[in-house]
KOLVOFI-919146 format. One record per residue (C-alpha): x negated, y, z negated. Coordinates in steps of 0.25 Angstrom, whole numbers. Layout:
BEGIN
+-------+-------+-------+
:    xx :    yy :    zz :
+-------+-------+-------+
:     X :     Y :     Z :
...
+-------+-------+-------+
% end
This chain:
BEGIN
+-------+-------+-------+
:    xx :    yy :    zz :
+-------+-------+-------+
:     0 :     0 :     0 :
:    -5 :    14 :     3 :
:    -9 :    24 :    -7 :
:     3 :    33 :    -9 :
:    -6 :    45 :   -12 :
:   -11 :    44 :     3 :
:     1 :    52 :     8 :
:    10 :    56 :    -4 :
:    18 :    66 :     4 :
:    20 :    57 :    16 :
:    35 :    58 :    14 :
:    35 :    73 :    16 :
:    28 :    71 :    29 :
:    39 :    62 :    34 :
:    50 :    71 :    29 :
:    44 :    83 :    36 :
:    43 :    75 :    49 :
:    58 :    71 :    48 :
:    62 :    85 :    45 :
:    54 :    90 :    57 :
:    60 :    80 :    66 :
:    74 :    83 :    62 :
:    72 :    98 :    62 :
:    68 :    97 :    77 :
:    80 :    89 :    81 :
:    74 :    76 :    83 :
:    86 :    67 :    78 :
:    90 :    54 :    83 :
:   104 :    55 :    90 :
:   115 :    47 :    83 :
:   124 :    39 :    92 :
:   137 :    46 :    95 :
:   146 :    33 :    92 :
:   145 :    18 :    91 :
:   145 :    11 :   104 :
:   159 :     5 :   107 :
:   160 :   -10 :   107 :
:   167 :   -19 :   117 :
:   179 :   -27 :   113 :
:   170 :   -40 :   114 :
:   160 :   -34 :   105 :
:   170 :   -30 :    95 :
:   176 :   -44 :    96 :
:   163 :   -50 :    93 :
:   160 :   -40 :    82 :
:   173 :   -41 :    75 :
:   181 :   -53 :    79 :
:   172 :   -64 :    83 :
:   169 :   -68 :    69 :
:   183 :   -74 :    67 :
:   187 :   -75 :    82 :
:   181 :   -82 :    94 :
:   184 :   -80 :   109 :
:   178 :   -94 :   113 :
:   188 :  -106 :   111 :
:   175 :  -115 :   110 :
:   171 :  -107 :    97 :
:   174 :  -114 :    84 :
:   186 :  -109 :    76 :
:   184 :   -96 :    68 :
:   192 :   -89 :    58 :
:   201 :   -82 :    68 :
:   207 :   -88 :    81 :
:   201 :   -88 :    95 :
:   204 :   -75 :   102 :
:   202 :   -79 :   116 :
:   216 :   -76 :   122 :
:   221 :   -69 :   110 :
:   227 :   -58 :   118 :
:   241 :   -62 :   122 :
:   241 :   -74 :   113 :
:   251 :   -76 :   102 :
:   245 :   -75 :    88 :
:   242 :   -88 :    82 :
:   240 :   -94 :    96 :
:   226 :  -101 :    95 :
:   229 :  -116 :    93 :
:   222 :  -122 :    82 :
:   219 :  -109 :    74 :
:   225 :  -108 :    60 :
:   232 :   -95 :    60 :
:   239 :   -87 :    49 :
:   254 :   -90 :    49 :
:   257 :   -75 :    54 :
:   250 :   -78 :    67 :
:   259 :   -89 :    71 :
:   271 :   -81 :    68 :
:   267 :   -69 :    76 :
:   276 :   -67 :    88 :
:   267 :   -59 :    98 :
:   255 :   -60 :   107 :
:   241 :   -53 :   104 :
:   241 :   -41 :   113 :
:   236 :   -26 :   110 :
:   249 :   -23 :   103 :
:   246 :   -34 :    93 :
:   231 :   -35 :    92 :
:   229 :   -21 :    89 :
:   237 :   -20 :    76 :
:   232 :   -34 :    73 :
:   218 :   -31 :    73 :
:   221 :   -18 :    65 :
:   228 :   -27 :    54 :
:   230 :   -41 :    57 :
:   239 :   -44 :    45 :
:   249 :   -33 :    49 :
:   251 :   -40 :    63 :
:   250 :   -55 :    58 :
:   254 :   -56 :    43 :
:   245 :   -66 :    35 :
:   234 :   -64 :    46 :
:   220 :   -68 :    40 :
:   213 :   -59 :    50 :
:   205 :   -49 :    42 :
:   200 :   -41 :    54 :
:   206 :   -27 :    55 :
:   201 :   -17 :    65 :
:   206 :    -2 :    63 :
:   198 :     3 :    75 :
:   208 :     4 :    87 :
:   197 :     4 :    97 :
:   190 :    -8 :    92 :
:   204 :   -16 :    91 :
:   207 :   -11 :   106 :
:   193 :   -16 :   111 :
:   195 :   -30 :   104 :
:   209 :   -32 :   109 :
:   205 :   -28 :   123 :
:   193 :   -39 :   122 :
:   203 :   -49 :   116 :
:   213 :   -47 :   128 :
:   202 :   -50 :   138 :
:   199 :   -64 :   130 :
:   208 :   -73 :   138 :
+-------+-------+-------+
% end
């Protein structure tokens, strides 16, 4: 370890350099906004832990979501759904998926899905992505 007496006021030198650099306008620009993610990236980030799009994948906590758009809730054979899903009398579309992703229990009583997305743009991107997954 170096002898601290060698340059006891080195911190003052560093502080002077920082102040000089900031006074001269040498600042790193900050990004204006976060990059927008695609529906596929959002699905991977927020949904793929519990749901798959590949029928060959082993079962996960949630049902397979390939073909979910236009399908009746509770429609994946062999998946054990909460009772509310089999009682639902609609098909998954924008009008049902948007409020469902906002608050699943408000659309399907007794749903055990914990995910809630309050950002409308994120919901819209995920729904558009699911619509393309035939």
